[in-house]
C-alpha positions in Angstrom: -14.4 -7.2 3.1 -15.2 -3.5 3.5 -16.3 -1.9 0.2 -15.9 1.9 0.1 -19.3 3.6 -0.1 -18.2 5.5 -3.2 -16.5 2.6 -4.9 -17.3 2.3 -8.6 -16.7 -1.5 -8.8 -17.2 -4.3 -6.3 -15.4 -7.6 -6.9 -18.5 -9.0 -8.4 -18.9 -6.1 -10.8 -15.2 -6.2 -11.7 -15.6 -9.9 -12.7 -18.8 -9.1 -14.6 -16.9 -6.3 -16.5 -13.9 -8.4 -17.2 -16.0 -11.3 -18.6 -18.0 -9.0 -20.8 -14.8 -7.7 -22.4 -13.2 -11.2 -22.7 -16.3 -12.8 -24.1 -16.6 -9.9 -26.7 -19.9 -8.5 -25.5 -18.4 -5.1 -24.9 -15.2 -3.4 -26.1 -12.9 -1.8 -23.5 -14.2 1.6 -24.3 -17.9 0.5 -24.0 -17.2 -1.2 -20.8 -15.5 1.9 -19.4 -18.5 4.0 -20.2 -21.0 1.4 -18.9 -19.2 0.9 -15.6 -18.1 4.5 -15.1 -14.4 3.9 -15.1 -11.5 4.7 -17.5 -10.4 2.3 -20.2 -7.1 1.9 -18.4 -9.0 0.5 -15.3 -10.9 -1.9 -17.6 -7.7 -3.2 -19.1 -6.2 -3.6 -15.6 -9.1 -5.7 -14.4 -9.3 -7.8 -17.6 -5.6 -8.6 -17.4 -5.9 -9.5 -13.7 -8.9 -11.7 -14.4 -7.0 -13.5 -17.2 -4.0 -14.1 -14.9 -5.8 -15.0 -11.6 -9.4 -15.6 -12.4 -12.1 -14.7 -9.9 -9.6 -14.6 -7.0 -7.8 -11.7 -8.7 -10.9 -9.5 -8.4 -10.6 -8.8 -4.6 -8.9 -5.7 -3.3 -5.2 -5.9 -2.4 -3.3 -4.2 0.3 -1.5 -1.0 -0.8 1.3 -1.7 1.7 4.6 -2.1 0.0 6.0 -5.6 0.0 9.5 -4.4 0.9 11.1 -1.1 1.8 14.6 -0.6 0.3 15.1 2.7 2.2 14.2 1.3 5.6 16.4 2.3 8.5 19.3 -0.2 9.0 18.9 -2.5 12.1 22.3 -1.3 13.5 21.2 2.3 13.4 17.8 1.5 15.0 19.6 -0.4 17.8 21.9 2.5 18.4 19.0 4.9 18.6 17.2 2.7 21.1 20.4 2.3 23.1 20.9 6.0 23.3 17.2 6.5 24.3 17.7 4.0 27.1 20.5 6.3 28.4 17.8 9.1 28.4 19.0 11.1 25.4 16.5 13.4 23.7 15.4 12.7 20.2 17.3 15.7 18.7 20.5 14.8 20.4 20.2 11.2 19.2 19.6 12.5 15.7 22.8 14.6 15.7 24.8 11.7 17.3 23.6 9.0 14.9 23.4 11.2 11.8 19.8 10.7 10.8 16.8 13.1 10.8 14.7 13.7 13.9 11.7 12.2 12.1 13.6 8.9 11.7 14.5 8.9 15.3 10.9 9.5 16.2 9.7 6.6 14.0 12.3 4.2 15.4 11.5 5.2 19.0 7.7 4.9 18.5 8.2 1.4 17.0 10.3 0.4 20.0 7.7 1.9 22.5 10.2 4.5 23.7 8.7 7.6 22.2 8.2 9.3 25.6 11.0 9.9 28.1 
């Protein structure tokens, strides 16, 4: 795993911090001062350690699990079909009723971003 060079806590230090709070050696405020983070961060790592143990200390992806505002499949297919007819992005956007940025994203994903 890549650790950011300015990261305050590595997974090992997170576990160490969480255990020191759980075992009562440090309060959350003392742990925050000792490890150079906020009390809210200490609480987050302590709760995650209680829930998941050592495995919960690793970094997680920030990518969303789902996207409720994603472009509908039918619209994306219509955009791709119009592009295959050699329509420009702005004309596709007007025809389909979405923004040019949405058309651009769909076409890039489909590998059709360039005429």
